[in-house]
PLY file of the C-alpha trace (Angstrom):
ply
format ascii 1.0
element vertex 326
property float x
property float y
property float z
element edge 325
property int vertex1
property int vertex2
end_header
52.57 53.55 56.46
54.35 51.45 53.90
53.51 48.33 55.92
49.82 49.17 55.77
49.95 49.77 52.03
51.85 46.53 51.52
49.28 44.68 53.59
46.40 46.18 51.62
48.10 45.29 48.35
48.68 41.69 49.42
45.09 41.47 50.62
43.83 42.74 47.27
45.97 40.22 45.41
44.63 37.39 47.58
41.04 38.49 47.01
41.65 38.67 43.26
43.18 35.22 43.27
40.26 33.86 45.28
37.83 35.45 42.80
39.63 33.96 39.83
39.74 30.56 41.52
36.00 30.77 42.21
35.30 31.69 38.61
37.44 28.80 37.41
35.60 26.40 39.69
32.24 27.69 38.43
33.35 27.31 34.83
34.60 23.78 35.46
31.32 22.88 37.16
29.36 24.39 34.27
31.37 22.42 31.71
30.96 19.23 33.73
27.19 19.81 33.95
26.98 20.35 30.19
28.96 17.15 29.60
26.76 15.20 32.02
23.57 16.56 30.44
24.90 15.78 26.96
25.67 12.19 27.92
22.28 11.92 29.60
20.53 13.22 26.49
22.54 10.90 24.24
21.75 7.92 26.48
18.05 8.82 26.47
18.05 9.24 22.71
19.81 5.92 22.20
17.37 4.21 24.56
14.34 5.62 22.77
15.84 4.79 19.37
16.56 1.23 20.44
13.05 0.85 21.84
11.53 2.29 18.67
13.65 0.00 16.48
12.71 -3.01 18.63
8.99 -2.23 18.39
9.27 -1.65 14.64
10.97 -5.03 14.14
8.36 -6.74 16.32
5.54 -5.10 14.34
7.19 -6.24 11.11
7.36 -9.84 12.33
3.71 -9.64 13.37
2.78 -8.40 9.89
4.81 -11.16 8.24
3.04 -13.67 10.48
-0.20 -12.20 9.13
1.02 -12.79 5.56
1.75 -16.44 6.36
-1.65 -16.79 8.06
-3.28 -15.35 4.95
-1.57 -17.94 2.74
-2.79 -20.73 5.01
-6.36 -19.39 4.85
-6.20 -19.22 1.05
-5.23 -22.89 0.88
-7.95 -23.75 3.39
-10.59 -22.07 1.26
-9.31 -23.53 -2.00
-8.74 -27.12 -0.97
-11.84 -27.49 1.14
-14.12 -25.29 -1.00
-14.99 -23.75 2.35
-16.92 -20.76 1.06
-19.13 -22.83 -1.24
-19.92 -25.23 1.59
-20.97 -22.38 3.85
-18.03 -22.66 6.26
-18.33 -19.55 8.43
-14.69 -19.88 9.51
-13.37 -19.49 5.97
-11.85 -16.14 5.13
-13.34 -14.21 2.23
-11.07 -12.95 -0.52
-12.81 -9.64 -1.16
-10.69 -7.48 1.13
-12.61 -8.23 4.33
-10.33 -7.45 7.34
-9.62 -10.29 9.76
-7.94 -9.39 13.10
-5.98 -11.95 15.09
-4.49 -11.71 18.58
-1.00 -12.88 19.57
-0.74 -12.39 23.30
-0.93 -8.65 23.93
-0.10 -7.91 20.29
-2.15 -8.37 17.13
-2.25 -8.29 13.35
-4.96 -7.62 10.79
-5.08 -9.41 7.44
-6.96 -8.63 4.22
-7.00 -11.04 1.28
-8.07 -9.84 -2.15
-8.51 -12.09 -5.16
-6.69 -10.38 -8.03
-9.56 -11.31 -10.35
-11.66 -8.73 -8.48
-9.44 -5.96 -9.83
-8.97 -4.45 -13.28
-6.13 -6.29 -15.01
-4.30 -3.68 -17.09
-2.62 -6.45 -19.11
-5.92 -7.92 -20.34
-7.54 -4.51 -20.87
-9.01 -4.04 -24.35
-10.60 -1.18 -26.26
-14.03 -2.37 -25.12
-13.20 -3.16 -21.49
-11.25 0.08 -21.18
-14.55 1.72 -20.23
-14.21 0.16 -16.76
-10.88 1.87 -16.19
-12.29 5.13 -17.53
-15.28 4.98 -15.17
-12.95 4.23 -12.24
-10.77 7.21 -13.11
-13.72 9.58 -13.39
-15.14 8.34 -10.08
-11.76 9.09 -8.45
-11.89 12.70 -9.65
-10.07 12.57 -13.00
-11.52 14.74 -15.78
-13.24 12.99 -18.69
-10.65 14.02 -21.29
-7.76 13.07 -19.01
-9.37 9.67 -18.39
-9.57 9.10 -22.17
-5.87 9.94 -22.45
-4.89 7.53 -19.69
-6.98 4.63 -21.02
-5.77 4.98 -24.62
-2.17 5.55 -23.54
-2.29 2.47 -21.30
-3.49 0.37 -24.23
-0.84 1.90 -26.51
1.93 1.23 -23.97
1.43 -2.55 -24.16
0.34 -2.64 -27.80
2.84 -4.51 -29.96
1.88 -2.36 -32.97
4.72 0.13 -32.60
3.86 2.49 -35.43
0.28 3.31 -34.41
-1.46 4.86 -31.44
-5.07 5.50 -30.45
-6.95 8.79 -30.77
-6.17 9.97 -27.24
-3.11 7.80 -26.75
0.62 8.23 -27.21
3.23 6.57 -29.38
7.00 6.37 -29.27
7.32 9.89 -30.70
5.60 11.41 -27.64
7.80 9.63 -25.08
10.98 10.31 -27.05
10.14 14.05 -27.11
10.10 14.29 -23.29
12.96 16.07 -21.44
14.11 12.63 -20.25
13.11 10.45 -23.21
12.30 6.75 -23.05
10.42 4.21 -25.14
7.27 2.25 -24.27
7.83 -1.45 -23.67
5.09 -2.56 -26.10
4.66 -5.53 -23.77
2.65 -6.46 -20.70
3.11 -4.43 -17.53
5.40 -6.03 -14.95
3.97 -4.01 -12.06
1.10 -1.58 -11.62
3.64 1.11 -10.65
4.87 1.01 -14.27
1.77 3.06 -15.10
3.64 6.12 -13.82
5.53 6.04 -17.13
2.30 6.21 -19.13
1.08 9.53 -20.51
-1.44 11.21 -18.21
-0.78 9.08 -15.12
0.51 11.07 -12.14
1.49 9.94 -8.62
-1.64 11.72 -7.32
-3.87 9.68 -9.64
-2.15 6.40 -8.88
-1.51 6.74 -5.15
-3.99 9.45 -4.18
-3.41 12.68 -2.30
-5.24 14.22 0.63
-8.89 13.16 0.53
-8.56 11.84 -3.01
-8.10 8.08 -3.13
-5.68 6.59 -5.62
-6.53 3.81 -8.07
-3.55 1.54 -7.42
-5.47 -0.78 -5.09
-8.05 -1.43 -7.81
-5.58 -2.45 -10.50
-3.51 -5.57 -11.12
-1.30 -7.14 -13.73
-1.45 -10.68 -12.35
-5.02 -12.02 -12.64
-4.93 -12.68 -16.41
-8.73 -12.58 -16.46
-10.51 -10.50 -19.12
-13.34 -9.38 -16.85
-13.95 -8.41 -13.24
-14.87 -11.13 -10.75
-17.94 -9.78 -8.98
-17.41 -12.22 -6.12
-14.23 -10.35 -5.15
-14.51 -6.84 -6.60
-14.91 -3.90 -4.20
-17.75 -1.45 -4.65
-15.54 1.07 -6.48
-14.87 -1.45 -9.25
-18.39 -2.86 -9.32
-19.85 0.60 -9.95
-17.27 1.15 -12.72
-18.79 -1.76 -14.67
-21.38 -0.51 -17.21
-24.89 -1.30 -16.00
-24.02 -1.80 -12.32
-25.45 0.98 -10.17
-24.38 1.72 -6.58
-27.62 0.10 -5.40
-26.94 -3.09 -7.39
-23.36 -3.10 -6.11
-24.70 -3.13 -2.54
-26.98 -6.06 -3.45
-24.02 -7.97 -4.87
-21.86 -7.32 -1.81
-24.64 -8.35 0.59
-25.41 -11.52 -1.40
-21.84 -12.76 -1.49
-21.44 -12.50 2.30
-22.99 -15.94 2.63
-22.80 -17.44 -0.85
-20.76 -17.08 -4.01
-22.58 -15.63 -7.01
-22.77 -18.24 -9.77
-24.68 -16.37 -12.47
-26.15 -13.00 -13.40
-29.72 -13.96 -12.54
-28.94 -14.47 -8.84
-28.35 -10.76 -8.27
-30.05 -9.17 -11.27
-27.05 -8.25 -13.40
-28.18 -6.83 -16.74
-27.03 -8.16 -20.15
-25.01 -4.98 -20.82
-22.74 -5.88 -17.91
-22.19 -9.50 -19.00
-19.10 -8.90 -21.22
-17.27 -7.22 -18.35
-17.83 -9.63 -15.44
-16.79 -13.13 -14.43
-17.80 -15.37 -11.52
-14.77 -17.65 -11.11
-11.94 -17.04 -8.65
-8.34 -16.94 -9.75
-5.29 -18.54 -8.17
-3.59 -15.20 -7.49
-4.18 -13.18 -4.34
-2.88 -10.04 -2.67
-2.43 -10.23 1.09
-2.12 -7.08 3.20
-1.12 -7.49 6.82
-0.59 -4.88 9.54
1.19 -5.73 12.79
0.36 -3.85 16.02
2.14 -3.78 19.37
-0.29 -3.65 22.26
-2.93 -1.02 21.68
-0.78 1.13 19.35
-2.81 2.80 16.63
0.03 2.86 14.10
1.18 -0.49 12.79
3.71 -1.92 10.36
2.21 -2.95 7.01
3.39 -5.60 4.56
1.90 -6.41 1.16
2.45 -9.57 -0.88
0.92 -11.03 -4.03
1.07 -14.82 -4.30
-0.12 -17.32 -6.87
-0.97 -20.95 -6.12
0.97 -23.41 -8.25
0.56 -26.82 -6.70
3.06 -29.66 -6.89
6.34 -29.40 -5.01
6.04 -25.59 -4.98
2.64 -24.81 -3.43
2.80 -21.08 -4.15
4.99 -18.40 -5.66
5.49 -14.84 -4.46
4.99 -12.43 -7.37
5.24 -9.18 -5.44
6.43 -8.21 -1.97
6.73 -4.79 -0.37
7.72 -3.96 3.22
6.77 -1.54 4.58
3.86 -0.27 2.52
1.39 2.56 3.04
-2.11 1.18 3.34
-5.23 2.34 5.14
-5.21 1.18 8.78
0 1
1 2
2 3
3 4
4 5
5 6
6 7
7 8
8 9
9 10
10 11
11 12
12 13
13 14
14 15
15 16
16 17
17 18
18 19
19 20
20 21
21 22
22 23
23 24
24 25
25 26
26 27
27 28
28 29
29 30
30 31
31 32
32 33
33 34
34 35
35 36
36 37
37 38
38 39
39 40
40 41
41 42
42 43
43 44
44 45
45 46
46 47
47 48
48 49
49 50
50 51
51 52
52 53
53 54
54 55
55 56
56 57
57 58
58 59
59 60
60 61
61 62
62 63
63 64
64 65
65 66
66 67
67 68
68 69
69 70
70 71
71 72
72 73
73 74
74 75
75 76
76 77
77 78
78 79
79 80
80 81
81 82
82 83
83 84
84 85
85 86
86 87
87 88
88 89
89 90
90 91
91 92
92 93
93 94
94 95
95 96
96 97
97 98
98 99
99 100
100 101
101 102
102 103
103 104
104 105
105 106
106 107
107 108
108 109
109 110
110 111
111 112
112 113
113 114
114 115
115 116
116 117
117 118
118 119
119 120
120 121
121 122
122 123
123 124
124 125
125 126
126 127
127 128
128 129
129 130
130 131
131 132
132 133
133 134
134 135
135 136
136 137
137 138
138 139
139 140
140 141
141 142
142 143
143 144
144 145
145 146
146 147
147 148
148 149
149 150
150 151
151 152
152 153
153 154
154 155
155 156
156 157
157 158
158 159
159 160
160 161
161 162
162 163
163 164
164 165
165 166
166 167
167 168
168 169
169 170
170 171
171 172
172 173
173 174
174 175
175 176
176 177
177 178
178 179
179 180
180 181
181 182
182 183
183 184
184 185
185 186
186 187
187 188
188 189
189 190
190 191
191 192
192 193
193 194
194 195
195 196
196 197
197 198
198 199
199 200
200 201
201 202
202 203
203 204
204 205
205 206
206 207
207 208
208 209
209 210
210 211
211 212
212 213
213 214
214 215
215 216
216 217
217 218
218 219
219 220
220 221
221 222
222 223
223 224
224 225
225 226
226 227
227 228
228 229
229 230
230 231
231 232
232 233
233 234
234 235
235 236
236 237
237 238
238 239
239 240
240 241
241 242
242 243
243 244
244 245
245 246
246 247
247 248
248 249
249 250
250 251
251 252
252 253
253 254
254 255
255 256
256 257
257 258
258 259
259 260
260 261
261 262
262 263
263 264
264 265
265 266
266 267
267 268
268 269
269 270
270 271
271 272
272 273
273 274
274 275
275 276
276 277
277 278
278 279
279 280
280 281
281 282
282 283
283 284
284 285
285 286
286 287
287 288
288 289
289 290
290 291
291 292
292 293
293 294
294 295
295 296
296 297
297 298
298 299
299 300
300 301
301 302
302 303
303 304
304 305
305 306
306 307
307 308
308 309
309 310
310 311
311 312
312 313
313 314
314 315
315 316
316 317
317 318
318 319
319 320
320 321
321 322
322 323
323 324
324 325
């Protein structure tokens, strides 16, 4: 009887040991599977990250190639007077997009003459109406537009002790939670407007369906008026006396020939103080690089000025990457 009980006990112990061993094996296998899956996931993540980084770098180089191509086209148009001679291969400097293929990849370049924008450094009390009209057209309230225009003029005004009716002086900026003083000098960049009373990131950069005004402003052209040979429709319609219909006439006319005077397109005398017809030597180039048929590209923006001599051009502004419409 005792032999039977001893046998049963030993059998039970063996079964228990076998069960524990099986459980240990299952746990070890589970741990090994988790480790293998973790390494597999890490390897996949690293592979995708490397591929994404590689494509991003390639897109950047494509965009930078577009910037260099834009500079070449600017020199071609300037030195050969290509537009005036009716050269169809010459690139326009009014923001017209020009795509170019590089094997299976591509880039798109836009060149904009800075004289076609509103120069906030040459803005005066009389020409401030153009900026006000642009602000109102972008959705800014009339009274807020007055504040922004006057405050912009006050910011660069060297008369420290005075400010305009809707503007702001040193006392306003020094009363802010984080006080600072206006420069009372020319703007170095358009982004400096964010320090000016009334200007918000939504107004400058846009938000949602509302388009910002930053692409219509400059601090590099040094021209007192707006060059109608390069200005986009948004700026043309901000000029007093230029209706949307006349803006379309101007844009259509300059597709084949530069506008030399007001009579060619029917510009009224009231618009004369606010417009010019001569190009500047400063241009903004926007280039977007694309890999294959990818919809999303890498964008680069540069502002260059032609100098001549041993230094053909100088880069005034460079940003990479930049958010632009694609």
